[in-house]
C-alpha positions as CSV (number, residue, x, y, z in Angstrom):
1,M,22.2,25.9,2.8
2,K,24.1,29.3,0.9
3,R,23.2,32.5,1.3
4,G,21.1,32.3,-2.4
5,Q,19.8,29.2,-1.4
6,A,18.4,30.1,1.7
7,I,16.9,33.4,0.4
8,K,15.1,31.3,-2.8
9,A,13.5,28.6,0.1
10,A,12.6,31.8,2.1
11,S,11.3,33.4,-0.8
12,T,8.9,30.4,-2.0
13,I,7.8,30.0,1.6
14,T,6.9,34.1,1.8
15,L,5.2,34.0,-1.5
16,V,2.8,31.1,-0.4
17,S,2.0,32.2,3.3
18,V,1.3,35.9,1.6
19,L,-1.2,34.0,-0.7
20,S,-2.0,31.8,2.2
21,K,-2.5,34.8,4.9
22,M,-4.6,36.5,2.1
23,F,-7.1,33.6,1.6
24,G,-7.0,33.3,5.0
25,F,-8.3,37.1,6.0
26,F,-10.7,36.6,3.4
27,R,-12.1,33.6,5.4
28,E,-12.4,36.0,8.5
29,M,-13.9,38.7,6.4
30,A,-16.0,36.6,5.6
31,L,-16.8,35.3,8.5
32,A,-17.3,38.6,10.2
33,R,-20.0,39.7,6.9
34,E,-22.0,36.9,7.8
35,F,-22.1,36.4,11.5
36,G,-20.4,39.7,12.5
37,A,-19.1,40.0,16.0
38,T,-22.1,37.9,17.7
39,F,-22.5,35.2,20.4
40,E,-22.6,32.6,17.1
41,T,-19.4,34.1,16.0
42,D,-17.9,34.1,19.8
43,A,-19.0,30.2,20.0
44,Y,-17.6,29.3,16.4
45,L,-13.9,30.9,17.6
46,I,-14.1,29.4,20.9
47,A,-15.1,25.8,19.4
48,I,-12.3,26.0,17.1
49,V,-9.9,27.0,20.1
50,I,-10.5,24.2,22.0
51,P,-8.8,21.9,19.1
52,Q,-6.1,24.2,18.1
53,M,-4.8,24.4,22.3
54,L,-5.2,20.8,22.4
55,F,-3.1,20.2,19.3
56,A,-0.8,23.0,19.8
57,S,1.7,21.2,22.4
58,I,1.9,18.1,20.2
59,G,2.2,20.0,16.9
60,A,5.4,22.2,18.4
61,S,7.0,19.0,19.5
62,I,7.0,17.6,16.2
63,A,8.1,20.2,14.4
64,T,11.1,20.9,16.9
65,T,12.2,17.3,17.1
66,F,11.2,15.1,14.6
67,I,13.3,17.2,12.3
68,P,16.7,16.6,13.2
69,L,16.1,13.2,14.7
70,Y,14.8,12.5,11.1
71,T,17.5,13.8,9.3
72,E,20.1,12.4,11.9
73,A,18.2,8.9,11.0
74,R,18.8,9.1,7.1
75,L,22.6,8.6,7.8
76,D,21.8,5.5,9.6
77,K,20.7,1.8,8.1
78,K,17.4,2.2,6.2
79,Q,15.6,-0.1,8.4
80,E,16.2,1.9,11.5
81,L,14.8,5.0,9.5
82,S,11.5,2.9,8.6
83,T,11.0,1.6,11.9
84,F,11.6,4.9,13.5
85,V,9.1,6.6,11.0
86,G,6.5,4.6,11.2
87,T,6.2,3.9,14.9
88,F,6.5,8.0,15.6
89,F,3.4,8.5,13.1
90,K,1.6,5.7,14.6
91,I,2.6,7.1,18.3
92,M,1.4,10.8,17.0
93,V,-2.1,9.6,15.8
94,A,-3.1,7.0,18.4
95,V,-2.0,10.1,20.9
96,S,-4.2,12.8,19.1
97,T,-7.0,10.3,18.8
98,A,-7.1,9.7,22.5
99,I,-7.3,13.5,22.8
100,V,-10.2,13.5,20.7
101,G,-11.7,11.0,22.7
102,F,-11.3,12.9,25.8
103,G,-12.2,15.4,24.3
104,L,-15.8,14.3,23.2
105,L,-16.5,12.5,26.5
106,F,-15.7,16.2,28.3
107,T,-16.6,18.7,25.7
108,P,-19.1,20.4,28.2
109,E,-16.8,20.7,30.7
110,I,-14.1,21.8,28.5
111,V,-16.2,24.9,27.0
112,S,-17.2,25.4,30.6
113,V,-13.3,26.0,31.6
114,I,-12.2,27.9,28.8
115,S,-15.5,29.9,28.4
116,P,-17.0,30.1,31.9
117,G,-19.0,33.5,31.1
118,F,-21.1,31.7,28.3
119,T,-24.6,30.4,29.5
120,G,-27.9,29.2,28.0
121,E,-27.8,29.1,23.9
122,V,-24.2,30.1,23.1
123,R,-22.9,27.5,25.7
124,E,-25.1,25.4,23.9
125,L,-23.7,25.8,20.7
126,S,-20.1,26.1,22.0
127,I,-20.4,22.6,23.0
128,L,-22.3,21.5,19.7
129,L,-19.6,23.2,17.2
130,T,-16.6,21.6,19.6
131,R,-18.1,18.5,19.2
132,I,-17.9,18.9,15.2
133,M,-14.9,20.3,15.2
134,L,-12.9,18.2,17.4
135,P,-11.6,15.2,15.2
136,V,-9.2,18.2,13.3
137,I,-6.9,17.1,16.0
138,I,-6.0,13.9,14.1
139,F,-5.6,15.5,11.0
140,L,-3.3,18.4,12.2
141,A,-1.0,15.6,14.3
142,A,-0.9,13.1,11.3
143,G,-0.1,16.2,9.1
144,G,2.9,17.1,11.4
145,V,4.7,14.2,11.1
146,L,4.2,14.2,7.1
147,K,5.3,18.0,6.8
148,G,8.4,17.3,9.0
149,I,9.7,14.4,6.3
150,L,8.8,17.4,3.5
151,H,11.0,19.5,5.3
152,S,13.9,17.3,5.9
153,H,14.0,17.1,2.0
154,N,13.8,20.7,1.7
155,E,10.5,20.4,0.2
156,F,8.8,23.6,1.7
157,F,6.3,24.6,-1.5
158,I,3.7,22.0,-0.2
159,P,3.4,22.6,3.3
160,V,3.1,26.1,3.4
161,S,0.4,25.8,0.5
162,V,-1.8,23.8,2.6
163,G,-3.4,27.0,4.1
164,I,-4.5,28.1,0.4
165,Y,-6.8,24.6,0.1
166,Q,-8.1,25.0,3.6
167,N,-9.1,28.6,3.9
168,I,-10.9,27.9,0.1
169,I,-12.9,24.9,1.5
170,I,-13.8,27.2,4.8
171,M,-14.8,30.3,3.0
172,F,-17.1,28.3,0.2
173,F,-18.9,27.0,3.5
174,I,-19.1,30.2,4.9
175,L,-20.5,32.2,1.9
176,V,-22.2,29.4,0.2
177,L,-23.9,27.8,3.3
178,G,-23.4,29.4,6.1
179,S,-26.4,32.1,5.2
180,R,-28.5,28.7,4.7
181,F,-27.7,26.1,7.3
182,G,-26.5,28.4,9.9
183,I,-22.7,28.7,11.7
184,E,-23.2,24.6,12.3
185,I,-22.1,23.7,8.5
186,V,-19.3,26.5,8.8
187,S,-17.9,24.3,11.6
188,F,-18.2,21.0,9.2
189,G,-16.7,22.8,6.4
190,T,-13.6,23.5,9.2
191,L,-13.4,20.1,9.6
192,L,-13.3,19.4,6.2
193,G,-10.4,22.1,5.5
194,F,-8.2,21.2,8.2
195,S,-8.4,17.7,7.2
196,M,-6.4,19.3,3.9
197,N,-3.2,19.3,6.2
198,F,-3.1,15.6,5.8
199,F,-4.1,14.8,2.5
200,V,-2.1,17.7,0.6
201,L,0.7,16.4,2.2
202,L,0.2,12.6,1.5
203,P,0.8,12.3,-2.0
204,K,4.4,13.8,-1.8
205,A,5.5,11.8,1.4
206,I,4.6,9.0,-0.4
207,S,6.5,9.8,-3.7
208,L,9.6,10.5,-1.0
209,K,8.8,6.6,0.2
210,A,8.0,7.6,3.5
211,P,7.7,4.6,5.4
212,L,4.7,5.6,7.3
213,I,3.0,1.8,7.6
214,T,6.0,0.0,9.0
215,K,6.0,-2.4,12.6
216,L,5.5,-0.9,15.8
217,N,8.8,-0.6,17.9
218,L,8.7,1.6,20.8
219,S,12.1,0.5,22.4
220,H,13.5,2.0,19.1
221,P,16.3,4.3,20.2
222,F,15.0,7.5,18.1
223,V,12.1,6.8,19.1
224,K,12.7,6.9,22.6
225,R,14.8,9.8,22.3
226,S,11.9,11.7,20.2
227,L,9.6,11.0,23.5
228,Y,12.3,12.2,25.8
229,L,12.9,15.5,23.9
230,M,9.3,16.1,23.5
231,A,8.3,15.7,26.5
232,P,9.5,19.2,28.1
233,I,8.5,21.2,24.5
234,L,5.0,19.3,25.4
235,F,4.9,20.9,28.7
236,G,5.9,24.4,27.7
237,N,3.5,24.7,25.2
238,M,0.9,23.3,27.4
239,V,1.9,25.9,29.8
240,L,1.8,28.9,26.9
241,Q,-1.4,27.3,26.1
242,L,-2.8,28.4,29.3
243,N,-2.0,32.1,28.4
244,K,-4.7,31.7,25.2
245,L,-7.3,29.8,27.8
246,V,-6.7,32.6,30.8
247,D,-7.3,35.4,28.0
248,R,-10.7,33.5,26.3
249,M,-12.1,32.7,30.1
250,L,-11.5,36.1,31.2
251,A,-12.7,37.9,27.9
252,S,-16.0,35.6,28.1
253,N,-17.3,37.7,31.1
254,L,-16.9,40.9,28.7
255,D,-19.3,42.5,26.7
256,E,-20.3,40.4,23.8
257,G,-18.1,40.5,21.0
258,S,-15.2,41.1,22.9
259,I,-13.7,37.3,22.4
260,S,-14.3,38.1,18.2
261,A,-12.6,41.4,18.7
262,L,-9.7,39.6,20.5
263,N,-9.9,37.3,17.4
264,Y,-9.7,39.3,14.6
265,A,-6.9,41.5,16.2
266,S,-4.8,38.6,16.5
267,K,-5.1,38.0,12.9
268,V,-3.0,41.2,12.1
269,Y,-0.8,40.8,14.9
270,T,0.4,37.3,14.0
271,L,0.3,38.4,10.4
272,P,4.2,39.3,9.9
273,H,4.8,36.3,12.0
274,G,3.2,33.8,9.8
275,I,4.7,35.0,6.4
276,F,8.2,36.6,7.1
277,V,8.9,35.0,10.6
278,M,8.3,31.6,10.0
279,A,9.9,31.7,6.3
280,V,12.9,32.9,7.9
281,A,13.1,30.2,10.9
282,T,12.0,27.5,8.8
283,V,15.1,27.8,6.6
284,L,17.7,28.6,9.3
285,Y,16.4,25.6,12.0
286,P,18.4,23.0,9.4
287,S,21.7,25.1,9.3
288,F,21.4,25.6,13.4
289,S,21.4,22.2,13.9
290,E,23.6,21.4,11.1
291,C,26.2,23.9,12.3
292,V,25.9,22.6,16.0
293,T,26.7,18.5,14.6
294,K,29.5,20.3,13.3
295,K,30.2,22.3,16.5
296,N,31.2,25.6,13.9
297,M,29.7,28.1,16.6
298,Y,31.0,31.4,14.6
299,R,28.6,29.8,11.4
300,L,25.9,29.4,14.1
301,K,26.0,33.1,15.6
302,E,26.6,34.6,12.5
303,L,23.4,32.8,11.3
304,M,21.6,34.0,14.1
305,I,22.1,37.6,14.3
306,T,21.8,37.5,10.4
307,G,18.2,35.9,11.0
308,L,17.3,38.2,14.1
309,S,18.1,41.7,12.3
310,S,16.7,40.7,9.1
311,I,13.5,40.0,11.3
312,V,13.9,43.4,12.9
313,F,13.9,45.1,9.7
314,L,11.1,43.4,8.3
315,V,8.6,43.2,11.5
316,L,9.4,46.7,13.2
317,P,7.9,49.2,10.4
318,M,5.3,46.6,10.2
319,M,4.9,47.0,13.9
320,A,4.4,50.7,13.9
321,G,2.3,50.6,10.8
322,A,-0.5,48.5,12.7
323,I,-0.3,50.8,15.7
324,V,-0.7,53.9,13.7
325,L,-2.8,52.5,11.2
326,R,-5.0,50.3,13.2
327,E,-8.2,51.5,12.8
328,P,-8.3,51.8,9.0
329,I,-6.4,48.3,8.6
330,I,-9.5,47.1,10.6
331,R,-12.5,49.2,8.7
332,V,-10.5,48.2,5.2
333,L,-10.4,44.4,6.3
334,F,-13.7,43.8,8.4
335,E,-16.2,46.4,8.2
336,R,-19.0,45.3,6.0
337,G,-22.2,43.4,6.9
338,Q,-22.8,42.3,10.4
339,F,-19.1,44.0,11.6
340,D,-20.5,47.5,12.1
341,T,-18.0,50.7,13.2
342,L,-18.7,49.3,17.2
343,A,-17.0,46.1,16.1
344,T,-14.0,48.0,14.4
345,Q,-13.5,50.3,17.5
346,R,-13.3,47.1,19.7
347,T,-10.7,45.2,17.3
348,A,-9.1,48.1,16.6
349,F,-8.3,48.9,20.5
350,A,-7.1,45.3,21.3
351,L,-5.0,45.3,17.7
352,L,-3.1,48.6,19.3
353,F,-2.1,46.4,22.2
354,Y,-1.4,43.1,20.6
355,S,0.9,45.3,18.0
356,F,3.7,46.3,21.2
357,G,4.4,42.5,21.4
358,M,5.2,41.8,17.3
359,L,8.5,42.3,17.3
360,S,9.1,40.2,20.7
361,I,7.0,37.1,19.3
362,S,9.3,37.3,16.0
363,L,12.6,37.2,17.7
364,R,11.4,34.5,20.0
365,E,11.0,32.1,17.1
366,I,14.4,32.6,16.5
367,L,15.6,31.9,19.8
368,S,13.7,29.2,20.7
369,R,15.1,27.2,17.4
370,V,18.9,27.4,18.4
371,F,18.0,26.0,21.4
372,Y,16.3,23.2,19.7
373,S,19.0,23.0,17.4
374,F,21.0,21.9,20.7
375,Q,18.3,19.4,21.6
376,D,17.6,21.8,24.7
377,T,14.2,21.8,25.2
378,K,14.1,22.4,28.7
379,T,14.8,26.2,28.4
380,P,12.3,27.2,26.1
381,M,9.8,25.0,28.8
382,R,10.8,27.1,31.7
383,V,10.7,30.6,29.7
384,A,7.5,30.0,28.7
385,M,6.4,29.1,32.2
386,G,7.5,32.4,33.1
387,M,5.4,34.2,30.6
388,V,2.3,32.2,32.0
389,V,3.0,34.1,35.4
390,V,3.5,37.3,33.9
391,N,0.4,37.2,31.7
392,L,-1.3,36.0,34.1
393,L,0.0,39.1,36.5
394,F,-1.2,41.7,33.9
395,N,-4.1,40.1,32.8
396,F,-5.7,40.9,36.3
397,L,-3.9,44.0,36.9
398,L,-5.1,45.5,33.2
399,I,-8.5,43.9,32.5
400,G,-10.1,46.4,34.7
401,P,-8.8,49.7,33.4
402,L,-8.4,48.4,29.7
403,G,-11.0,45.8,29.4
404,H,-9.9,43.5,26.5
405,G,-7.5,45.3,25.9
406,G,-6.0,45.1,28.5
407,L,-5.7,41.2,28.0
408,A,-4.0,41.8,24.6
409,L,-1.1,44.1,26.4
410,A,-0.7,41.2,28.9
411,T,0.2,39.0,25.9
412,S,2.4,41.5,24.7
413,L,4.1,41.9,28.1
414,S,4.8,38.4,28.8
415,M,6.2,37.8,24.9
416,T,8.7,40.7,25.8
417,A,9.6,39.3,28.7
418,G,10.0,35.6,27.2
419,T,12.3,37.1,24.4
420,T,14.4,38.7,27.0
421,L,14.9,36.0,29.1
422,L,15.9,34.1,26.0
423,F,18.3,36.3,24.9
424,I,20.0,35.8,28.1
425,G,19.8,32.4,27.9
426,V,21.4,32.1,24.4
427,R,23.9,34.5,25.8
428,R,24.8,32.0,28.4
429,L,24.5,29.1,25.7
430,I,26.6,29.8,23.2
431,G,28.7,32.5,24.4
432,P,28.9,36.1,23.5
433,F,27.1,36.1,19.8
434,G,27.5,40.1,18.7
435,F,24.6,41.8,20.7
436,V,26.4,44.8,20.7
437,T,26.5,44.7,16.5
438,F,22.7,43.3,16.7
439,A,21.9,46.5,19.3
440,H,23.7,48.8,16.8
441,N,21.9,47.8,13.7
442,S,18.7,47.7,15.7
443,G,19.1,51.4,16.7
444,R,19.6,52.3,13.1
445,I,16.4,50.4,11.7
446,F,14.5,52.2,14.6
447,L,15.5,55.7,13.9
448,A,14.0,55.0,10.0
449,V,10.9,53.6,11.8
450,L,10.5,57.1,13.5
451,G,10.7,58.6,10.0
452,M,8.3,56.6,8.8
453,I,6.2,57.1,11.6
454,G,6.1,60.9,11.3
455,T,5.5,60.8,7.7
456,M,2.3,58.5,8.4
457,Y,0.4,60.7,10.6
458,L,1.3,63.4,8.4
459,T,-0.2,61.7,5.7
460,L,-3.1,60.5,7.7
461,W,-3.5,64.1,8.8
462,I,-3.9,65.5,5.0
463,I,-5.6,63.0,3.2
464,P,-9.6,62.6,3.0
465,D,-11.1,60.0,5.5
466,I,-12.1,57.3,3.1
467,P,-10.9,54.0,4.6
468,I,-9.2,52.9,1.7
469,F,-6.8,55.9,1.3
470,K,-6.2,56.2,5.2
471,L,-5.0,52.7,4.8
472,I,-2.8,52.8,1.3
473,I,-1.5,56.2,0.9
474,P,0.4,56.3,4.8
475,T,1.8,53.1,3.7
476,L,2.9,53.8,0.7
477,T,4.7,56.9,1.8
478,G,5.8,55.6,4.9
479,G,7.4,52.7,3.5
480,T,9.1,55.0,0.9
481,V,10.7,57.3,3.7
482,Y,11.7,54.0,5.8
483,L,13.7,52.1,3.0
484,I,15.1,55.8,2.3
485,V,16.3,56.7,5.5
486,S,17.4,53.0,6.0
487,K,19.8,53.4,2.7
488,L,21.2,56.7,4.4
489,L,21.9,55.1,7.3
490,N,23.5,52.1,5.8
491,V,21.4,49.3,7.5
492,E,22.7,46.2,5.9
493,E,19.5,43.8,6.1
494,I,18.3,46.3,3.2
495,G,20.4,44.3,1.0
496,V,18.9,40.7,2.1
497,A,15.0,42.0,2.0
498,K,16.1,43.6,-1.6
499,D,17.4,39.8,-2.6
500,L,14.3,38.3,-1.0
501,F,11.9,41.0,-2.7
502,I,13.5,40.0,-6.2
503,Q,13.0,36.1,-5.8
504,V,9.5,36.8,-4.6
505,I,8.4,39.1,-7.5
506,N,10.5,36.5,-10.2
507,R,8.0,33.5,-8.9
508,F,5.2,35.6,-10.0
509,R,6.3,36.1,-13.4
């Protein structure tokens, strides 16, 4: 893609992602309002995280291996593409169905492993809710293949809009049926909502004549390559899921509501990643692959530095804002109904430590895709294994003095360690890529962020203690200072951000 096309595509993804995340927050706000930070919420969150953890490895594998192979297969004979796509789709559905069957058979054991601190009523409820929601894995896997097909055809709008349909359905079940029928009906609504990952994408995939129903050919060369490339990603992401598993296990032994506090804080912590970072990464990944295919390393390095610098410009001020305004953010978003002041304090405490890893998790998304564009899936896997070791070490060191905040900080530290290793790996893979220039640009952005932080603290000290004021006014004053200082320091990324913002605004018209 050319720069204008990339910005246009990124603006589409950003706009729809913002809407999707807004509905996602409305969903979390509704859940907090109806059920608070109670054992029912803990049970629901454990139940929903189990299928997500079981599927995450498959989903990441589909996203990173299917797109380049599908693009390559399109250049081959039509029958080759048809057979490859149909076989790959059937394999993913079969594997996900087997995972669901395994999960249904061993649900009590899985719940006991993930939440060893759950006993009695909360354990039984977790088992029931998990069994209700496990089939979402099938819809996520089938939808993942369809999403890969649409992305390969530069169709970004429909895949990213799935979250809107999903969250609207879940919100309906929470607000309309939840108070009457309990958390169980919310689980059924969650199953229905996640099924949209398949049903919303299917019509467009059919219009693109996606060959989903063809003969099975396990010996197809593209099928063999996809399975070979997927193996390290599967293992690497299974290892990363171990981080989340250990966090849930340890949190289940802490005070009631600790799991809920970590969940709500993580929604805020991953917000920039879900909106801006994924937009940039989704648009850049096909271009990375094209550069590698054409052996244009200069263009690859240029794109990578532009992507990394743009993310620093967008995410670093959000990271600072989350740290400074953590309590007003949680109060405005969640404090109502059953979500009381104590729940706000616990969640804000977790958000403080999660926020330290906000930039690292964002940069990691771009760096990993550089390796995947070279069809190197082993290096990110090894890095993921190292991250788990770091996470485990700091979990046990920090949970004592910091409780659930220690678990959040351990996650941030492991993300930072992993991103550092990926930078080193990229340097070895493609040679010098302009890290000094990147560091210089990041340094100027950091100076602008310091001015923003000082402004926010000053504003907080002046304005009255009204939650919405404490959130909006420091955000506006701090953001204004950030942009002014960035302009004075000649931060180049402000131009990219400006173009992206203009594109987003134009789409509202």
